N, C-alpha and C positions, 0 to 999 in steps of 0.2 A: 750336375746341373741336377736346382730343384727343377720339379714341375710344374708347367704354367697352372696359373688356378683356373683360368678358365676352361684348362682338357677336364681338373680336377671337380669343377662344378658340373661339367657338362656329364661325367661316370658318378657322381651323388643323382645326379637328377636322373637319370638315367632306373639307378638303385632302386631311390625313392616309389621311379614308377612302377618298376616291378615290384616291391613292397607292397604296393596299390592292387596291383593287380592279383598279387597271389591271396589277401586281402578279401579282393572283394570277391576269392573264389566260396569262400563261405556263404556270403550272398544269395549266388546267384544257384547253388545249388540247395540252398534252405529256400528256391522257389520253384526250383523243378520237382522237387521233390513232392510233395504235391501231391502229382498230376502224374508223376512219371514216375514206376522203381527204378530202386537203386544202384538194380546191373546195369538198365539201359543207359539210366548216368554216367554211368563209368565208359561204357563200351563208346560211347556216339563222342566225348569229350575224348577220348585215347584217341578216337580213328578220325575225328579233324587235326588232332595235332600230330600224328603218325603221316595222314597226308603232308604239310604244313615240312614239316621234319624230311620228307624221304623227299621233296623237289628239291628242298634246300640240297641232301645231301649229294644230289644229285646236279646240277646248279656247281657245290662246291670238289664237282670228279672225284665221288669218295662212294665204296664199293664195301659191300658187305664178306669180302672175302677171307677179308686179314682177319676174320669175328670168327670165324667158323672153328679154328682149336679155340674158342671160351665160348663154345657155345651151353653149356650147361649154367655158367653165370649169369651168363646175360639172358636165359632166359629164366633162372628163378629171383637176377632184378623186373624182368616184366612181371612174373607174379605178384613180387610185395611191389615195387616201387610202383606197379601202377596198377595192375587187373587189383587187388584185395588193397592197397590202401585205401580209391577210393571208389571200390564196392564199401567198405568202410568207414569211409567220411556220410556217403550217400543216406547207408539205411543210418548209420547216426541219430544224421540229423533230419531223418524226419520225427523222431521227438526231441531232439535237446537243438535250442538256436544257435543263426549262424555266430553271435558274441561268445561263447560259451563254449563251439566248436575249435573255436581258435587261441582259447581262452587253452584248451586244454592239448592240439595240437601244438604249442610254445614250447612243450618238453622234451623235444623230440632230439632239437642239439644235447642236450643231459643225457638223455640214454642215450644216445651217440659216443656220446664219452667212455661209459661203463663199454659196452661192446667192443669200441673200438680198442680199453688195456686190454680184451680175452682175443679178440682178433686179431691183430699188429704186431708188431714188435715194437712201434714208435710210439706209443700213445698212452705209455701207460698210467692208471687213473692219482695223482696225489691231490696234497690232502685240498685244495682249494673245490677240485672238481667234484670229492666226496661231500664236501659242504655246501657245494651249488647242489648238487643230484640233491641230496635230503634239501632244498630250499622246496627246487621242484616238484617232488615229493610231496610238502608240504603245502606248497600250497596248488596240488591238485585233492588235497582233503581238504583245505577249506572252499576249493570251488563245488565242489558234491559236496558235504557236509559232514562230520563226520556221524551224521545217524546213521546215514544211505549206505556208507563205503563199504560195509559186510549185508545189504540188502539185496534184492537178484530183484526189486523192482524195475520198469520199463525202461527210464529215464535213465535210472543210473547205469544200465547192463548199456545202452544206446552209449553209454559217456565212457564206459571201458573200449566199447567198437572204438571209436575215434583213438584214444590212448594205442591201440594196438598200431591202426593205421597211422599215429606218432611214431611206433617203434618199427614196421616195413618202411615206411622213410627213411629211421632210423642204417633199417640193418642192410638196405639199398648203397646211406654210403658211406659201408662199408665196404659194401661188392665194389664201390667204382672207384675203388683204390685203387684196387686192381686192374681198370680199364681203365688207366689217366692214358697210357700209352698209345691207345687204336686210337684211328677218328671218330674223334667227338658226333658229329652229326647221322653215322652212321650205326654208335653203338645207338645214340635214342631212341632213333628210327624204326631200331630194328627190335630195342626193348619196347616201343610202344606195338610192333605192329607182332610181337610175342604175345602183349597184354590183351590184343584181340584177339588172336586166335583163343586164348583163353574165354574172356570174356564169349565169344559170338554164339557157341552151343546153349549156357546157362540160359540166354536171355535167348533165344528161340525157344526152348523147352518150354521157358518158365513163365516169361513177364509176355510171349505172344504179342510182338511192338505192334505191329500188323494190327493188331483188335484196340489198341491205347486212343483215348480221342483227349487229345493238349491240344488249350489253346494258345496261340501263337505269340503270348511273353510267353509260354514257359519252354517254346521252342527256341523263343529267341536267345532268352538265358543259353539254352545249352549250346548252341549255338559260338554266345559268347564267351559261353566256359572250355571249348576246344580250343577256340581263336587266340585267347589272351593269356589264362597265365595258364594254357595247357599247352600245346603253341608259339608263340610268340615269345613269351615269360620264358620256352625252357632253350630260343635261342637267346635271351638277352643276358639271360645268366649264364651261357657259351661266352658271352663278350664283356661281359663284366669283369671272367675271369679271368680274360687272353690282355688285358687292359692294367688291369690293376691287382689280380693274384684274390685269391681263396679266401686271406683275411680280410679283406679290403669287403665283400662281397659277406662275409661270417657274419658282417652288422644289420643286415637283414635280419636275423636272428629275433633283434629286438623291433625292427618293424612291423613285420605280418601282423603279432597279434593286436596292435596297434591300431595299422590298417582294417583287419579280420571286424574288433568292434564298433569305429568309425561308422563302418559299411552299413553295419547292422542296425545301429543307429540309427543310421541318416535315410536309410531306406527303404526300412523291416521297421520301424517304429517300436523295436525292444526296445529295453528298459532292461538293461539288466541288473540284481541285486548289490548291495553294500560285498558281500561275501565274494561276488567275481572280481571287482574291480581289488581289493585288497590278493585277490590270488593271483591278479596279473603283475601286480609291483611284487612280490614274492616268486613269483618264476622269471620274472624277468633281472632281480636283485637277485636267484640263482646260477640262471647265464653269464653275468658280467662276471660274478664269483669265481664260476669256473672257467674262464676263461684269463683270470687277471693272471696267475705263477706264469701260466701255457703262455701267453703272447711274450712276454719277458723269458720264457726262456731258451726259444727259437720261434722265426721266422717260417719256419717248415711252409710248404703247399700242402696239404691236408685235407682230405675230402674233408675226414672229420667238420673242418671247418665251413665248407661247403652251401649245406642247407639245415 
């Protein structure tokens, strides 16, 4: 029996809303990083998300007990998925515009495909994935500029830091494949809590947050950043997976960078150079090519499609 159109429409509405929130995170971070150190931004947004997920976990009657045998994977996920990735994005955005950040992060699903080839048994590279990955690399080169690729200018280094954050997301996607049988809310809550514990000593020692002078607008953006893309966004992600599966959710890879660019232009008055729009088209084309044969060959719900 085919799915009701109303349910499918509702699920697409959730998907678009989720993409809009994830895309808005770059705009919110760009505003906050003008007054708040990158590590403190990462800590605050993760702490808010951790509190939300922990309460949902309790409401769902899930516990951390089942996670104990997997503490090494959860610790590594906490380091890569949240602590390091959110710090790198915030640090990079101190010099890189929000719209350009969204485009750089669009390579994440392509990096996931390459890592999956080496660290999973059933997600090997094929010609379409290789071509798609090459498109992604070429798009990044177009975005940064061929003359700057080998330079060590501040903006170029920070662009590479943002790409490293995309690599961290990809590592987390691979790690998640080995945690899929565990309670979802408990796993995500544990990962965020680990991230807070990793970041807290660095923030207290290096940033001295009690001495910061932060405007109300920056605080507002920080709170929104923690509540929506970090906390609520994760819950919506779970809802989409449960209702439609990972393949449906994978469409978000095309929407997030577009929303990121739209938010940056609309609210930050950023003006993207022509090479940025060309790079976005090239990278998204790479994502589409990489998915082409894979989606025809299998309906398996692999974690590499999730994020």
